[in-house]
N, C-alpha and C positions, 0 to 999 in steps of 0.2 A: 528633521523634522522641525517645523516652528508652529507653536500655536498663536494664533494670531488674535485673539480674546480669551482671556484667562479663564473667563466666567463660562463658558460655553461647556456642555456637557460631552462626554467622551463618545464621538460619533461612531466609535467600534464597540460600544458596550453590548450590542444583540448578538455577539458572535455565539454560535452552538444552537442558536435558535433556527424555527423555519422564518426564512427573510423573505418579507412581503413589503409591497409597496414601493417608497421610493426608493427604500434599502436596498432593492433588489438591483444588482447591477447585470446588465448585459444580457447574453445568451439568446440572442433575437434568432438565430438559426435553428436553433434547439426548440425553442418556444413555437417556432414555426411550424417545426417538423411534427410536433406532439397535436397543434391543431389541425394540420392539414390531413392528420392519421383519424382523429378523434370528430372532429366537430363537421365534417361534411355530409352529405346525404346518406353517402355511403360511407362506412366507417369499420374501423377495425381496432384491435388491440395493440398496444405500443409496451414493450419494457424497457424503463430507465435504468440503467447499470452504471456502477462507476465504482472510483476510490472511496474509501470513507470520510466521511464529512466534505464532500467535493460539490455540495448543494443539490443532490437528486430531489430530496423533499420539497426544495424551495422551488424547484423548476417546475416540478408537476403541479404546484399550488398555483404558481403566478401564470402558469400556461392555462388553467382552467377555471380557478376558483374565483377570479375577480368578475368573470361572466357569468356565474352562478343565477344571480337573479334574474338577468335577461335570458338565460336559456329555460329558465323554469317558465316564464311566459309563454314558451314553445313548447310545454310539457317534457323538455329535455331536463333532466336532475342528474346533478353531480354530488357525488359525496366522497368525502375523505374517510377510509377506514385505516386505521393502524392495528396492525394483526401481530406486533412482536411481543404482544402480552397475552394473544390468545392461545388456549393450553390444548384445545383439541378441535377438530375440522367442524363438529357439529355446531358449536358456538362461532366457527368462521361464518358459517352458512346463514345462521342467526343473524350476524353482525351485519349481514349485506341487506335483509331485510328490515332490521330495526330503525335503521335512519329514516327509511320512508314512512314508519308508523309514526314516528317522532314528530315528523314535519306535516303530517294530514292537515294539521289545525291551520297551516300557513298554507297548504297547496290548494288552488282554485278548482278543485273537482267537484263533481256532483257528489251529492251526501250517501245516494245509494253506492258508489264507487268506494267511498272511503270506509263505508259499514263494511263492502266484501272485504276490503283489504286488511281490516282490523280483524275479523274472523278468521281469515286465512291464518294470520299470525296467531290467534289464539289455537287453531288447530297445530300448525306447526311446534308449537311447545307441547302440545298433549302428545305428540309421537315422537318426541325428540329421542326415547328409548329404544324406539323400534326404527332402526336404520333405514327399511326398505319404506316404509310410510313417511317417514321424516323427510326423505330425498324425495317422494313423490309430490308432499306438499310444497317444497322448495320448487319444484318444477312447475307445479299450478300456478302457483303466486306469480313466476316471472309469464306464465303463458296469458294469465289474466292481465297483468299490466302491459304486454306488448299489443295485446288486442284491442284496448282500450287507449291505444296512442302514447301509453309512456315510452321514455325514451331514458334508460339509465346508465350512468357512466361512474365507474367507481376507481377512484384513487387507491391502490393498495400500497400501503406504507409498509417497509420493514419485512417485504415478502421473503426474505431468506428464511423467514420463519416456517413458511410452508412446507420446507424440508421436513421440518421435526413433528408437524402436526397433519400432512395429507398422506394417505395412500395412493397407489396408482390410480384407483377407483375414484378416488375426492379429485385428482388433476383431470381425469377424464370428464365427470360430471360437470366441472368448472368449465372446461372446453365447450361440452356440450350446451351448456346457457350463453357462451359468447359467441357461438358459432350457428348455432341453429336459427334460421330464420322465425321460428315460432316463439324465442326467446332470447333473441339476441341482446345481450348487454354488452357494455363497452368496459375493457379493462387496461388501466394504465399501473403497472405494477412498478415499484420502487425497491431496486433490491442492490447488493454488492455484487452477486454473483448472478450468473446468466441463467435463465429458466431452464435451459436444458443441463445444467449442471444441477439446479435443485431438483429436476423431476426425476422420480426411479426410471432406471432403464427397464423398458418392458417393449419387445418388439412387435407383440401380439395386437396391441391396439395404436391408434392415430396417438402421435404425440402434442401435448400440450404446447410446447414450445413452438410448434408449426403454426398456431395461429396469431403469433405475434411479429412484430417486425422490432428489431432492436435499435435501441439510441444509447450509446456509449457517451456518455457524459465525461469529459475532459476536465483540464484544468481552464482558466480564463484564456481568450486568446489576445492577442495586442489591442484589438479595439477595446474589448471588456476592461483590460488593464488600465487603458487611458482613461477610460470612463471612471472607473475606482479612483484613480488618484484626482481626477475633476472633481469628482462628489466629495472626495476628501476635502480638498479647497474649498469648495462652496460651504461646506460644514465648520469653516473656520480652522483646518489643518493644512499648513503649507509644508510641501515636502521639495528637498534637494534631490536632485539626480543621483547624486552620492547615494544619499539614505535609499533611495528606489532601486538602487542597484544592489545595496547591501539585504534588503528585504528579498529579492529575487535571489540572492545568493543562498538564504537561509532557508526559504520555503517555496521558491519558486514563484508560480502563479496560481497557487493554492487557495482559494478563495476561505475558507477555514482558518488556515494556518496564518493569512497575512492578516486577517482580523485579529487573530488572536494576539500576534506580536504588536500590531497597532495599537491595539488596546493597552497592553503594559507598557509600551513605549509613550504614548500620550500621559498615563498617569504618572509614570517617571519623571517626564519632562517638566509637566506642570508642577510636580512636588519638590523637585532639584533645581530649581532656578539658578543659573550660574555655574553650573557643573559642566565639565567637559561633555561636549557631545557625543565623542567616542565612548566617553567611559560610561555615558547613561546606556548606549546600544551595548556595549559588553556587559554590563549589569544585567541588561534585561533578557540578553541569551543566554545568559548564565542561570537565570532565574527559570526560563522557560525550558531548559535543557529536557529535564524529564517529560515535559508535555509535548515537546517535538519529537523525543525519542520513542513515546508511546504513539503517538500518531504515526510515525514511519513503521513502526513494528506492526499495527493494525492493517497499513498497506503490504506490508510482506505476508501477513497471515490470509489475506485476500488472494493473493498469488499463489499461496501454497493449497489453498482452496480450490483455485481454477487450474492446478497443476501448471502455473506458469513462472514458479517460483525459480527452479534450476533453469530455465530457459533465460529468465531475465538476468539471474546472475551470471550465466555465460556471457550475455552480450555486454553487461557493465564490468564485470570484473575478469572474464576471460578464464581459461581457452574455450573456445567454442565448440562442440561436440557434436550435438543433435539439434540445434534450432533451426526448424523449418521457417519458410517465408509467412505460414500461417500464424506460428508464433510471433514472430515479430511483429504483424500487423497487429495482433491482439494486444499487445503490450504498447504498441503505437497509439492505437484506439483509446485503450484505456487513459493513455497520456502518463503512465508511469516512468516512460522513457521518453529521453528526447535525442533528437540527433545532434552533435557537435562536430566540428573540425578535428581532426586526428591530432592537429597540433594543439589544439584547444583542450583536448583529454589528457593528452602528457602533462601538461602545464599542470592539470587539476591532480592527476593523480601519480603522476611520477614516471608514465610512459609504461608500455610493455603489459597493458591490461586490454582486455576487451577485443571486440571485432572489429577490425578496419575494413570499409566495403570499398567497392569500385569508384565509389565518388569522394573518396578519401574523407569519409565521415566515419564516425564512431558514437556509441551511445553512454549517455550519462541517466542518473534519475532526473525526475521532474525538478530536484533541487540539488546544485552542486555540494553544499553542505550535508545533504541524505547519502550522497553519493560515498563521500567520505567516511560517514559514520557506517554504512553498509561494509566497506572495506574494512573499517576496524573491527565489525562484528566476525569478519571472516576471521580474523586472528582468534577470537575468543570461543566460536561454537564449535562445539563437539563434533564435527564432521566424522570424522573416524577416531573412536576412542583411543584405539592402540597407539595410534600415531600422534595424538595430540600429547599423550602421555610421554611418548618418545621424545617429543619435539621440547617439552618443557624440560625434562631432564637434560637433553644436551645443551640447551641453553644455560642452566644453571651451572653446569659444569664449566661452558667457556666463561661464565661471570666470575666463577672461582679461579680459575687460571688467570684472568685479567685481574683481578683483585691481589693475587697472590704476587703476581710479576710484576705489576705497572701501578697498583695501588688502585683507590675508589675514582680518581680523578685518572685514567689509564689512556685516553686516545693520543696525547701528545707523545708520552713514552712509548707507546705501542709503533707509531708512525716513524719513530727515530730508530727503532730497533729494526722495522722492517719498510724502508723507505720503499716507494714506488706509486707511480702515478696512479696504477689501477687501485690500491688500497688506500690511497688520499681519497680519490673520486667515491670509493665505494663507502669508507666511512662518513664523509660530508652528505653523501645521500641518503644514509640510514639516520643522522642526526638530524636533516631537515624533515625527513619524514616523521619521526619523533617530536620535532618542534612544533610541525603542522597540527598533529593530532593532539597535542596538550594545547596548543591554542584554542583548537575549536572545540575538545571535548575533557580539558581539566585533569583533574585526578582518574577519570576513567581509563585515560592512555597512560601505559608505561612510561617511565623516566628513563628508561635504561635502552639504548638503541639495539643490542643484542636481541630482545624482543622482537624487533622488526626484521629478523633473518631469518631467510628460509635455507633447506638443505646446503644448496650449493656454496652460499657464503657462510653457513656455519663451518664447512669444511675447508673451502679456498681461502677464507679471511683469517680463520684462527687455527683449527686444527691441524692443516697441513703444513702453517707456518713453524710451529712449535713442535713435530712431533716428539722430541725427547720429553716433551712434559707431559701429551695426550697418550703417549704410548703405556705410560702406567694406568690409564682408565682403560683404553682400546687394546689391552695385552692380549699376545697370543696369535696376533695377525699382523702382516705387513702392512704400511700406509698405503700400497696400491691396493689391497684388500678393501680398505675403509674408503677408498676413493670412488672405488667401483659402486659400493653399499650407498656411498651418499649420493653418486650421480644416478641411482635407480631410485631411490626415494623421491630426489627431486623432479624425476620425469613423472613420477606416480601420484606425487601430491594432489595435484590438482583435480584430476579426472575423481579420485577416490574422495577428496574433500568437498567437488561439487554432486555428488550421488550419482557419478556417472563412471562407476567402478565396473558396469557390464560392457564398457568398451576395452577394458583391459583383460586379457588372458586371465585364466584362473590362475595358472601358473606362476605368473608375475606376481599375483596378488598375494597368493599364498608365499611366495619368495620375501616379500615386502614383510608380510607378518613375521617373519622368522628374523630378518633383519632386524625388525624392531623389538622383538623379545630378546634377542643377541644384545642388543645395545642397551635396553635397561638392565640386562643380567650384568653385563661389564660395568656399567655405571654402579649398581647396587653393591656390586662387590666390591671395588674401587672405594666408596663410601664407608664400608664397614671395616675394611682392613688398612685405610690409610691412617 
């Protein structure tokens, strides 16, 4: 990144707010989809959904609000309603009427109509403690407005909150208001989750989500990205292809995260003139790690809410057990995942993970950096408490063995004592894995390569090599027995860790639990008695 004029203002300073006007980038297909659904002579509801801070609200705003004044001349009124802070459905329905009252003085309507609207609202507040009469007044207001030619469109931002404040009846009332000819209003909802996920299940009545068309908003497309960097150049910020590739590695094509990183980079470059360019990038990345991690965790939470977390986990990190074509398409529409060549993913993750399909492609997250972060979280997350305790205990024993036998710098002595191409490659691979994560995640990543081992490596690389030493720990059974134990744990670790233990016979799960308890018992006894 090069700042062409040092006195210019930071062009990325608006990150996190609703992006409007010339600051808004691309999204032309999505804008057309909204306008085609909402602005025609016949119209209907549309639900905008997507990852956190992907630009959903900005899209809804830019699709409709710039035309608000022109539409008003045709008695078509567009209102923005943020419902994230609304605490009950009564206040929600009042929030649909209140903007009309607030703008009456600006609306070119006959005085008698304005008076009737105001009187309706007074009655509405009088009946807000009587649910039946209150809803009746709401319906009367919208019937009156429709009869006199008013057309109302509402952008309902943060609609996820409806799950907390709406009953089944509330969803049904809103459905009727937006679908019956005598009241028809238009709803543009903005939410992270789908309407179907937010609405309570009740097969006895018509579903609210059935009156919506869905628009899943993803990351920027290639045209949007080109416009993004062109606009940055127009605003005095020139970027190299190398820098653009670095941003893509860190945050992919995520609008908010691109602005976040570029904002801090802009300030750092302006402040640290003459400092090595790569040093500034590394420092900015380090400064923003917590922000990046939190943003990614928000995406993962959405997947959990949508029951897609396990599916995404399987596709990105493997193995795949129960992912359907529908699951895959949902994740691709969210653009949480993207397809890459299998060779590219092997280079990124070290191979052996994820789903390779018939087109020789695989899946990673929308940013390669987050894919690596998620893999790191796999090491830390308590997928299965008993196995986690067991895994940590085994690794600690292996570290004790290495330190006692070879010292703190043990790799060279270990390979001299047990020379083989397999062991050399395995140790080098683990070391590269450690170095990669330390580079990208700093102190969050362990410095010891044993922390990157799994059951097969634990036994094959270390325990089986020096059975004389480890037999003191795993006493009472032959090495052949423990070979079987670690092979079984290696087989079961992934399905259990991915919350897919339902695909493993209960007998094998119970057997694995017994093995873990036995291992922990052996290690604890050894530590007490050594």
